[in-house]
N, C-alpha and C positions, 0 to 999 in steps of 0.2 A: 369428805367425798365429793360434795357439790363443787367445792373449790377446784378439785382435780379436773372435773369435767369442764368447768369454765375456762381453766387455763388451756386445756387441750382444744377447746373450741376456738380460742384465740389463735393458737398455733395453726390449727387447720385452716382458719381464714387467711392467715398470713401465707401459708404454703400455697393456698388456692390462688391468691393474688400473684405470687411469684410465678406459678405455672402459667397463668394467663399472660403475664408479661413475656415469658419465654416463648410461648406459642405465638404471640403477636410479633415479636422480633423475628421469629423464624418465618412467619408469613411475609414480613417485609423483605427479608433476605431472598425468599423464593420469588417474590414478585419482581425483584430487581436483579435476578440472577443473570439476565441478559445484558446488564450494564456493567462494564468494567472500566474503572478509571485508569486510563493509560498513564504510565510513568508513576503510578502509585508505588510506594515502597514494596519491593519483592514481587511485583506483578509483571508479567510479560507485557511488552509494548508493541504497538503498531503506530507508525508515524505518518501523519497526514500533511503536516507542515511544521515549520520551525518558527518560534516566536523571535522576531528580530526587527530592529528598525532599519536595517540595511536593505537597500533595494536590490535584492538578489532573489532569483528564482531558479528552479531546476527543471529543465525540459527532460521528460522521460519518455521512452518509446518501448512498448512491448512488442515482441516478435515471437510468433508461434508457428507460422506457416507461410509458404510462398517464397518467391525469389525475384519478383518483378518490382516491388515498391521500395525495398530497403535502400538500394543504391541511388535512386533518384532523391530520396530523402537525405542520404549522406552527401550527395552532390550539392543539394540546396543548402545544407548546413555549412559546407565548405565555402560556397559562394557568398554566404552571409557572414563568413568569418566567425562562426560559432564553434569554438574549439572545445567547449565543455558541455557535455550532456551525458545522460545515463541510459543505457540500453538494457532492458531486462529480457534475457533470452531463454526460450524454452529449450531444454537440452536436446531433445530429438531433432529440433530444427538446427541447432548449432552443429550437431554431429554430421548432418547431411549438407550443410552449407558452410563448410570451413573456410572457403575462399571469401565469402561475404563477412564472416566473423573476423577474419584477418584484416579486412579493410576497416572494420569498426575499431579494432584494437590499434591498428597502425595510425588511425586518425586521432588517437589519444583519448577516445571516449571511454567512460567507465562502463564496466560490465556487471550486471546483477543477474541473479537467477530468477527465472520465471517458472521454476519447477520442472518436473519431468512430464508425466501425463497431464494433459490440460483438462482437469476435472476438479470439482469442488472438494477440497481436502477435508472440510468439516464433515463430509459424509464417510470418510475413511476411519478405520480404527487406528490406534496409536502406532502400531507397528508399520502399517501401510503409509502413514504420514511420514514417519521417519525414513522409510525406504525411498519415498518419492523425493524428499529433499536431499538425501545423501546420494542417490543415483545422479540427480542433476548436478550436484556439487562435483562428483568425480568426473563426469563428462565435460563440464565447463572448464574445470581445471586443466584437463588434458588438451582441450581445443584452444583455450586462450593462454595457457601457461601460468594462470594464476587462479586460485580458488576464490570465488566471490564471497562476500560477507553480507550482502544485501539480497533480499528476496521479495519479489512481488508475487503473491500467490495467484494461481490461475483464477480468473474471474474476480479477483480481489476478495475471494471468499475465505473466511477463517472463523474459528471459534477459539475459546480460551485454551483448548487442548493444542490446537495448531500453533498458537502463539507461544505456548510453553515449550513445545518440542522444538520449534524454530530457535528459540532462545538457548535451549540446551545444546543445540548444534552450532551455536555462535553466530546465528543469523539475526539481522535486524529486519523486521517486516516493514515494508514501505508501501503506503497507500498513496493518496493524493487529495488535495483540496479542490483543484480545478480539473474538471473533466471536459476535454475538448469535444467529446462525442463524435470524434472523427470516424470511429468504427461504424457509425450509423450513416455516414455519408450524407449529412444533413445539408451540405452546400458549403462551398469555400467561405463565403461571406459570414455564414452563421458560425462556422468553426472559428474564424478570426475573431468575431465579436464575442463569443463565449470566453475565449482565452484572455483576450485583452481586457474585457470588462471585469472579469473575475480575479485576475492575477493580483497578488498582494505580496508584500515583503515576506520572504521565507516560504513562499508557495512551492508546492510540488505539482507540476502540470502533467496530466496524463494524455499521452498521444500513442499512436501505434505505427508500426512499420511493416505489418503483415500485408499480404496481398488483398485483404478485405478492405483496406482504406484506399480510396480513389482520389481524395482531394487534399490529403495531408501535405504532400510536397508543394502543391500550389498555394496552400494557406500559409506556409512557413515564412516567406519573405515579409508579408504584411505583419504577421504576429511578431516576428523578431524586430522589424523596423519600428512598429508602434510601441512595443515594450521598451526598446532602447530610447525612443523619444520621450518616454515617461521617466527615464533615468535608470532603468533596470539593467543589471548585468546577469549573465548566465553562468551558473556553476554546476558542478556535479552534485549528486545527492550527498555523497560523503563530505564534500566541502560545505554544503549547506548545514549538515549536522554538526560540523566542527565550529560553526559560527557562534553558538550560544548553548546554554543549558536548556534541555528539553523540559517542557512542562505538561501538565495534565490535559487530557481530553477524553471524552467518553466514546467508547467503542461498543457497538452492539454486535452480538453473535448472529450475523446474517450475511448473505452474499451481498457484496457491493453492487452486484448486478441490479438488485432492487433499487438502490439509490440511483444507478445510472438510468434505469427505465423511468423512474420518477422524474429525473432531471430532463429526460427526453420529452416528456409530456409538455414541459414548459420551455423548451429551447427556443 
């Protein structure tokens, strides 16, 4: 009888240690729940840049409102003979500015989605997220004649649910490594310096073409000229993605606006 209790005591101790291990592992998983390895097997992805030795970068422009700044930026790109760039269009803007959208398309630039309502999708439920992406897809396909397969979410905000739903809808979520901070109108020279100093092979560069930006067009000639002097060529985001296999990077579930504001403190 004593032997029986000894054996059960050993089993209880073993079970206790197993439970402690499980609880510890669960605690680690919970603590790291906001960290998702991008491009890990079977996990949705957000792309900030592409690992490559080639001196190629993608200029990207977000547009969500206004009609005064886009055309000067298009004219400047044309003057600088930049034939490849990617424009992420908010679908309500595209629907009410079809003439400008046509100019972007006719110039040969790539069109990506910037969603429908300009709000943080991580705050929405799954059904609303899906509706926002699909509504934008329908409108942009009608306006441009081609359904986009790239999306930059409003404010760069997402969580794992948004990434999963975007992937289910055959979209690739595009972020950026270099933020020009042009939306803050920090000054032409500072915009130029930020982009030129931070750009690297495989980089995705964030700029804007909404009416909120007052210095982007003026900064473009120097940005383009100085990057070319360093040996860089400009490609679309899709061409950038086609250059190499994508590899891992950590994504946190938070608005990219936080990163932008942090960067602004040190611009």
